[in-house]
C-alpha positions, -999 to +999 in steps of 0.1 A: +874+391-341+844+398-318+816+420-331+824+450-310+861+447-317+854+447-354+831+477-350+857+496-330+883+489-358+860+508-383+843+533-359+861+562-376+843+556-409+824+590-406+843+616-386+841+648-407+815+675-408+786+671-433+779+705-449+760+712-482+760+675-492+798+670-487+820+655-459+846+680-451+872+690-425+866+719-401+880+753-406+900+752-373+918+720-381+912+706-347+899+671-337+880+658-307+886+623-292+856+599-289+859+575-260+845+540-254+830+543-219+834+506-212+872+507-217+881+545-216+899+539-249+898+565-277+879+549-306+879+578-330+885+615-335+860+638-351+862+673-364+860+700-338+838+726-356+838+763-349+818+794-356+830+795-392+818+760-398+785+769-383+781+799-406+789+777-436+764+751-426+736+776-418+741+794-451+740+761-470+707+753-452+694+787-461+701+782-498+685+748-497+654+761-479+644+781-510+637+749-529+630+724-501+601+744-487+584+742-521+585+704-523+552+686-516+545+667-485+543+635-507+578+642-520+592+647-485+574+615-473+592+595-499+626+606-486+615+601-449+605+565-457+638+560-475+656+571-444+636+547-423+645+519-446+681+528-445+682+528-407+663+495-406+688+479-432+717+489-409+699+481-377+725+458-361+754+481-371+737+512-356+728+494-324+764+482-320+777+517-326+753+530-300+766+505-274+802+512-283+799+550-281+772+554-254+777+523-233+741+511-232+735+473-234+729+460-269+693+451-263+686+487-252+704+500-283+682+479-305+651+495-289+665+529-298+670+519-335+634+507-337+623+540-322+642+559-349+626+538-377+591+543-362+596+581-359+606+586-395+578+564-407+553+583-386+563+617-398+563+605-434+526+599-429+521+634-415+540+649-444+516+633-469+487+648-450+501+683-454+492+684-490+456+684-480+456+703-447+485+728-454+460+755-461+424+756-448+395+780-449+384+797-417+348+807-410+346+845-403+315+867-396+317+885-429+305+878-465+329+903-479+361+885-473+375+850-474+401+839-448+426+810-449+452+797-426+483+783-440+510+762-422+545+769-435+580+757-427+597+778-401+630+780-421+665+770-411+663+752-378+691+743-353+689+709-336+711+705-306+709+670-291+723+652-260+744+621-255+721+598-236+699+587-265+720+592-297+699+591-329+666+588-309+665+624-298+677+634-332+649+615-350+623+631-327+635+666-340+648+658-374+619+638-388+592+665-381+616+693-392+621+677-426+584+667-428+575+704-423+598+715-450+626+730-428+663+727-435+685+716-406+719+722-390+724+694-364+749+696-335+754+662-320+769+658-285+807+658-287+806+627-264+785+605-287+788+619-323+794+585-341+758+573-343+746+607-355+773+608-382+763+574-393+726+586-395+737+615-416+754+591-440+721+571-443+702+603-449+727+613-476+723+579-493+685+583-492+688+611-516+679+641-494+690+672-514+723+690-507+721+715-478+688+702-464+707+684-436+741+697-423+760+682-393+786+702-374+804+683-346+821+701-318+816+715-283+788+736-269+808+769-267+824+764-302+794+751-321+762+752-300+765+788-289+771+803-324+744+781-339+718+793-314+729+829-321+731+828-359+707+854-374+697+830-403+684+803-379+647+807-374+642+781-346+664+762-321+653+729-307+675+719-277+675+688-255+699+687-226+705+702-191+684+729-177+714+751-172+725+749-208+689+752-220+686+785-200+717+798-219+702+787-253+670+806-245+689+837-235+710+836-267+680+830-289+663+861-274+689+884-290+675+875-325+639+867-313+640+832-328+617+803-318+629+780-291+618+745-280+635+731-249+635+695-235+654+698-202+657+681-169+634+660-147+632+647-112+603+624-115+583+602-091+567+568-092+538+564-067+532+529-055+499+524-035+494+496-010+471+477-034+497+475-061+510+443-076+544+441-060+560+422-088+548+448-113+558+477-090+593+463-086+597+460-124+585+495-130+607+511-103+638+492-114+631+500-151+624+537-143+656+541-123+682+519-140+673+517-177+702+534-197+721+534-163+696+560-151+708+585-177+673+596-186+655+629-180+625+607-174+641+586-147+616+579-120+643+579-093+620+592-066+599+563-053+569+572-031+555+541-015+524+537+007+536+529+042+520+494+046+540+480+018+571+502+021+593+475+037+582+448+014+589+469-017+622+480-003+633+444+002+623+434-033+641+464-048+672+457-027+673+422-041+669+436-076+697+460-071+721+433-059+712+411-088+715+437-115+743+427-139+766+456-147+793+452-174+804+453-210+773+462-230+781+436-256+782+407-232+750+385-230+730+390-199+743+425-190+715+447-178+734+479-173+764+493-190+788+521-179+779+558-177+787+576-209+815+599-198+841+605-172+824+637-161+790+620-156+807+591-137+824+616-113+791+635-108+771+604-099+799+592-075+797+626-057+760+622-052+763+587-039+790+599-014+768+627-004+739+603+003+760+582+025+773+612+044+737+624+049+730+593+069+702+576+050+686+547+069+696+521+044+721+520+015+721+491-009+747+489-036+750+464-063+781+452-081+801+468-109+833+459-127+865+473-112+893+488-132+888+508-164+854+519-176+828+543-162+809+516-143+788+527-113+771+504-088+733+506-089+724+522-056+693+526-034+686+550-005+657+546+019+640+574+039+661+601+023+651+635+037+629+655+014+653+684+014+683+662+004+699+671-029+695+634-039+658+637-036+655+671-052+683+673-079+686+654-112+714+629-107+714+612-141+727+579-129+716+546-113+706+561-079+672+553-064+656+570-034+625+558-014+602+577+009+569+565+025+535+582+025+502+577+043+476+594+022+468+600-015+470+637-011+504+634+006+517+614-023+505+639-048+519+668-029+553+651-026+554+641-063+546+677-073+571+692-049+598+697-075+608+724-099+605+699-127+574+683-143+584+658-170+569+624-162+554+604-134+542+568-128+513+555-107+510+519-096+476+508-082+449+482-089+422+509-084+415+523-119+396+553-105+425+562-082+450+558-110+432+583-132+424+606-103+461+608-093+472+612-129+449+642-132+465+659-102+501+653-112+520+682-127+537+663-154+536+661-192+535+623-193+519+599-168+521+562-170+496+541-150+507+505-143+529+507-174+566+510-182+580+540-199+566+532-233+568+561-258+551+562-291+558+588-319+520+593-323+516+608-288+536+636-271+568+643-252+575+672-229+567+685-194+556+712-171+576+738-151+614+738-159+613+705-178+601+718-212+590+746-235+569+730-262+562+694-271+579+668-293+563+638-310+528+635-324+513+664-344+528+687-318+563+678-329+554+688-365+537+720-354+569+730-336+586+735-370+558+754-386+547+790-388+511+801-392+501+825-419+467+841-423+456+853-458+425+875-461+411+884-495+379+900-508+353+873-514+354+861-550+385+881-560+409+851-561+408+815-570+407+789-542+438+779-522+465+760-541+470+724-533+500+701-535+526+724-521+527+710-485+534+732-455 
């Protein structure tokens, strides 16, 4: 039996809800099918949670918070490192489960697992630091009083994560939430719940106390909406579409709870005439076709300086035609299927629209026929700036090129979007690279670099792409409240230590 066939035979090992330290059935008695996007076969059925399950999970988290918030940063760090070890020990199984459920090539899935390990390790280090910096004195212009600032856990937090990077997006939220001392209710995407449920199993095995992590699978209306609305939830951290993020924010407003949003993008890569064409080709192809283009950070808008526009287009056309699309478990496959039928149909509509709009050149690669949500990698050249393909997030392997003549024109075109997540600049001129990066309205800018992301830095964008930041110390701060304490000078002993945040 091949590896993925063996994996599929046992994919249903974790399909229940995880609430208060136990695996359990949902109150409604309903199940949701989970599909292998490469074959369109149902590989498992998971519990379809509802508002009653959400309430049970939130109340379990609220009970656990009373104790968990009092643990030291060092204690939480031990558990975070145990989670990292658990993920690392099951690295190949988790990568294969990602490929089976999401459709990404196995090598890409392995990168994701490494990211999860690195994220938990990083926040374990920050948790340890909280024992020293959780409370600090503040200089004030008075000898009569002493002021301190304390960072405390926000409370019960709701984490709502998408289907394009299972476990990765979860780790970016869950690791800092646990490090801060929060308790969690996690809602995975109903499309890719299997990797998240396996991660919950690892966290349970690591010894995280009951109720600290709870996982409720189900749809947005049945689980996501009541979770965002629950009065005992102090903070919602959501990654997904801008449309759904807007609804999450509106719902959270009713109970005045904190909100972090990581939403859409329509990002540009700017290639200047002095660029290394081999490097530019690699960066454009990677930015557009990694994870089959299903990335909020996809740099699918290529702005290329006119003197090299034809040369770059020719190289990219060759890359498109040579991209190997197929079963993510087969050696040499560079791009798997899209993750769902709905996304497949959406991308096909955009491609048909681009052809109908009369782009100067259309290049399509090859994709397997028959079952599976496989889409041909596609490139349009000289797409009008007002075209939906140029302006709207497609979330698929569709690349659009436009030429520019001046640096200012390139900057203006890159910033001419309602989003502001990422951007890439390709040039041999270091001064120009930094100058352009300074002018771009984006939360992350890569200069002559692939889309490398490190947990020590930051993630998030401007405009309609984000509210708040993930990763780095900013990710931890997103799950903390700030408390100021003012006392008469000399009336109380110094601030306690060893209780974390």
